[in-house]
N, C-alpha and C positions, 0 to 999 in steps of 0.2 A: 804448476811447477814452483818449487821452493825458490826463494829469492837468493840464489847463490851467485857469487861473483865468478865462480869457476864451474861451468856447466858439466865438465867431465867428472869432477868430484861429486856433483849433485847426482849424477847418474849412478856412480858407485855406491853412494850412501843409500840410494833408493833400491839398487839392484841386490845388494848383499843379502838382506833378509828375505827378499822375494825369491832369489835363487834357491836358498835353502828350503823355504816353505814348499815351493813347487816340486823340488826333487824328492823331498821326504814325505809328501802327502799326495802322491799321484796314484790313481787307481790303475795306471799302466805299469808302474814299478812296484808291484805288490810284494816282491821279495825284499826289496830295500825297506819298504814300509814295515814289514813283519820283523825284519832283523833289528831295526832300531827300537821296536817296542818290546821284543821278547828275548833276543840274544843278550849275552853279557856285553853291554854297550859301554865302551871305554873311550873317553875323550881326554886327551892329554898330550904330553910331549914324549916322544920315544925316538930312539936312534935308528940305525940302519936295520937292525934286527929286532923282532918281537919274540920273546921267549915265554913259553907256557909250560910250567913244571907239571909233570904227570908221574903217576905210578902205574905201570902197566902190567904188573904181575903180583905175586905174593910168595912168601917163604913158608915152609912147613917146619922150620926148626923150632922145637918147643921142648920143654921139660915138664913131665907130669909130677908136679910138686906134691900133689895129694898122695900119690902112690909111693913116691920116693922123696921125702922132705929134705934129704941130704944130697939130692941130685944137683948136678952142675947146671946153672942157668946158661942157656945158649947165648953166645955173644957173636954169632955169625952175622955179619953185616948184610943189610938188604942191598942187593946190587941192581935189582931191576927197577930202578927209578931214574928218571932222566928229565929232559925238557925238550919239547918240540921247538924248533927254531924256524921262523918265517921271515923272509925279507920284506921290509916296508915297501909298499907300492905307492905310486903317486903320478900325477900328471899336472901340467899347467897349459892353459890355452891362451894365446896372446890376443889382446884387443888393440888393434893398430889403427891409428888415424894419421894419414899423410896428406899434407896440403889442405887440411880440412877448411881452413879459413877461406881459401880460394874457392873451394867447392861449395860451401854452404853459408858462409857468413856474409850477411848483408848489413853493413853498418855495424850496429851493436845488438843485433837480433839474437839474444841468448837463447830464446825459445827454439829457434831453428837449429842452433848448435846442439842444444840439449837433445832434440829429437834425433839428430845424427848419431850422437854417442849412445843414446838409448837403443837404437836399432842394432848397432854393432854389439853392444853388451848383451842384449837379450838373445841374439843369434848364438853367441859363444856360450851363454848360460845353458841354452837348450842342448848344445853339443856336449857340454860337461856333464849334464844330467844323464845323457844317453851313454856316454863312455863309462860312467860309474855303474849304472844299472846293468849294462851289458857285461861289464867286467865281473860282476858278481856271479855270473853263470859260466865264466870262461874256464879253460883248463890250465891257466897260469901263463899262457903266452910264451913267446920265444925269448923274452928278456926278463932279467931277475926282478925288475921293478914293476912288472905287470901284476894286476890283481889276481889272486888265487881264488877262482870261483868254484861253483858246485861241481863242474865237470872234473876238476882236480881233486876235490875232497871226496868224491864218491867213486873214484876209479880204482878197481881191484888190481888192474894190470901193472900199475906203477909200484915197484917193490920198495920204494923209499917214500917216506912221508914226513915232512917237517924235519928232515935230516936224520931220521931213524929208519932202520930196516924193518919192514913189516912182513909178516906172514899170518895166515889165519890161525896158526898153531901157537906161536910164541910171542905175539905182540898184542896183548889184551887191550881192546878198546880202539885199535887203529885199523881194523879191517872192516870196510863197509859192506853192506848188502847191495849187490848189483845184479839186476836181472837183465840179461842181454838177449834172452830168447823169446820173450812174450811179444807177439805182434798184434794180435787182437786182444785188447784188454777186456777183462771181465771183472764183475764186482768181487767175485771170490778171489781172483788173483791179487786185487788191491788189498783186500782184508788180510790175505795170507802174508803179504809183505809187511804189513803193519805188525802182525803177530811175530814175524821173524825178527823184528827189531824190538822185541820185548814189550810191544804195546806202548812205547813211549812217543810215537809219532804225534806231533802237535799240529803240523800243517802240511798240505800237499800242494805242490806248485807244478803247473804244466802249461801247455800251449792252449790257445783259444780253441783250436780244432779238437784236441783231445778232451778238453773240458766239455765241449758241445756233445761229443759222443757219449761221455759218461752221464751227461745231463739226461739223455734219452733213456738211460737205464733206470732212472729213479721215478718213483711215483710223484705226482704233483705236490703232495703234502711233504714229501721227503726233500724235495728240491728247496723248498722255502723254509723248512724247519730250521730255526736258528741253531748254530753251533756255539757252544759255550766260549770257544776261543775265536769266534768270528767277529767280535766287536771291532777289532783293529781295521777290518775291511769295511764293515758297515759305516764307520765314521767318515770314510771318503767315498762311499757309494759304489764300492767294488762288488761285483757279483761273485758269489761262492756257492758251493754245494756242500751239504752236511754229509760227511763220510764217517759214520759211527762217532759223532761228536767232534769230528775234526774238520776244519774248513778246507775245501779244495778250491784253489783260485787259479786264474791264468795270469801269466806275466808276459808282457810284450816282448821281452828279451829271452824267454826260455827257448832253448834249442829245439828244433823240430824232432818229433818222435819221442820226446823225453817227458818223464814225470818224476819229480823228486819228493821224497818224504823226509821231513826234517824234525828234529827234536832239540829244542834249546837246552833241555836238561835231561838227566837220566831217570827222572821220576822220584828221586830222593833229594833233589835240591842241588846236585852237582851240575854246574854249567858246562855245556858241551860245545856251544857255538859262541865265538867271540868276534864282535864287530868293532874294530879299532878305527878311530878317527883322530888325526892329528889336530891339536887345538888350534893351531894357526893356519891349517890348510883344510878347512872344512867347507869346501865350495866357496871360499872367500874371494872377493873381488878387490883388487888394489891397483893403484897407479904406481908404476915402477920407473917411468922415465918421462921427462917433459923437456923437449928441445924446441919449443915453439919459436923462440927468438931467433934460432939459427936455421932450423930445417923445417919448421912447421910440422913436426912429428910428435905425436903423443902415444905412449905405449902403456897399456895396462895388462892385467891377466886375471884369469879365474883359475883357482888351483884347489886340488884335493890330495890328501895323503892319508894312508891308513892300510888296513888289510882285513881280510876275512879269514879266520883261523878256527879250526876244530880241535878240541882236545880229546874227543871221543867220536869215532865214526861207526861203531858197531850198531848204533841205534839210528843210523841214517840209511836211506836207500835211494836207489835210482833205477828207473826202468828206461832203457835206452833204445829200444827197437820197436816202439809202438807205431803201427800204421793205421789203426782204427780203434 
């Protein structure tokens, strides 16, 4: 243990980088791992809402100047451009110690107090990691400050997305591919969905059971054949299967019966998935109150803020009814 005069602060100094490393390099949280490596990852300060400008259509107003050099140039304004608007999400978990000197302090044994705070902090750190990882698969939850996860971003039934009205006909780029009918997955069904998304799919994320079922479909050499985009999972020792050059991985938090196909860009460099982290709320640990002299209470917290946003959904897909 470092020779700190304040054991609680020693724990926070030790815990902060470890919390981040464990959360962002876990083979259980493969979606979070992939997002930080491949999505448009923005760390900064932002307010209540995150805005992503998009152009979701086109105009056909033009003048054939070659045929009519004296024609009038069209000045019709482009009206089909706007911005998606997502509310910033976040959470904070308290680290509370009450009467700890009576509970653990023997004389000036700082090591014992350090162990007391370390246990409390690591318990909260694990909870924070799970809240974040699970939120990335959620449907947005019941409150505005919940994380908008993959269930929200790949749902065709919700007629609004990021504050805009969506339909398959008039909102280009905002209508995802969702397969609700497939129960027994086949290799052909998987490849068809990838092709329906213009072949841009970069990673497939599913449950451990479904991955195991797909594993049995592959020949031995195909299972272990490296995928060009699989290095991010190899680095942490996560298992994956090569699906036409795309890694298929399992995530501890993926909802049952689901498989997601994600594309971080549209194949021409346009970023489609945005993972935002608030600079000061990046699974950080801090002490926020110290009333030892009066109540023997010390209070800290672990906090995260940000959001998962998509600017295009037509090259993302979800299979939602897989039983085998």
